[in-house]
N, C-alpha and C positions, 0 to 999 in steps of 0.2 A: 091825560095831558094830551095836548096836541102837538101837530105838528112841528117839525125841527129844520132846519138848514143849517150848514156849518160850511164854512171855506178853510180850507186847510192850507196850509204850506207846505213843500217836501213831501208833500204825499202823506204827513202824517201829522202835525202840528197843528190843531186848531186855532186858528187867528181870529175867528167871528163866526159868533153864532145867533141864528135868532129863533126864538120857541115861541110857544103859546102859555103865557103863566096865567092867564083870566082868559075863560071861556064860558057861554052856556049854549044853548040849544041855537042860537040863530047868530050870535056873535063872537066873535075871539079879538083877543089884542096881542099883540107883539112885543115881546121882552128882545132887547138886544144886547150882546156884549161884545166887544172887539179889543183885542190885546193892546195895549197902549203903544209898542213900537208901528202897529198895523193902523192908527188911527188916522185919517186923512188921507189914506192911499186906495182908496174906494171899495173894499171888500162889504162894507155895510150895507150901502143901498144893494148891491148885489145880491148881498143873504137876504135881506128883507123880502125884495122881490120874489125870490125864490120861496122862501116862508110865504108870502100872501098867495102865490100861484097854487102851491099845494094846500093850504088851509082852504083856500078860496072854493075849493071842491066840496068842501063839509059843510062852511058857514057863509050866510049871506052878507054877513056884516063884519071889516075888518078894521080894529082899530091900530094906530102907532101912536102910544102917547110920550112925550118928554115935557120937561121943565123948561119954564122961560129962560133959568142961565144955563142949560144946558146947550152950548153953542154947536157943538158936534153933532150932535142928535138931532137939534132943527136943522144943521146943514143935510141929514141923511134925509128929512123929511120933505124940504127943496127939491133935492135930486130926485127924488120920486114923483113930484107934483103934486104932494098931498095936499088937502085943504083943510087948512085949522078949522076946529069946530067951535072953540072959544077957552075959559080959562077954569082951572077947578081952584075954589078961594076958600083959606079954612081958617077959622078964629080959634085962636089958642090963648091959654091963660099967661097971663104976664107974671 
């Protein structure tokens, strides 16, 4: 696995974690988790930025993926000034 960045509260409680769930030789994707009572309070953009600073030393391309319906995650991307690349379309059986 790749790099991790963690925000803690009170010196010991993890409240936000960014990690590398998917990577190859040149690129990595950020995964992010924020404890529910800390959402909207600012740790996610800071933790993703810290993850990117660390992972960017090892990889040429970094991705932050979110779904159209995940408003909180999209707000993190906007706060960081990330450029949208497109949408993933899926076809499923009915």
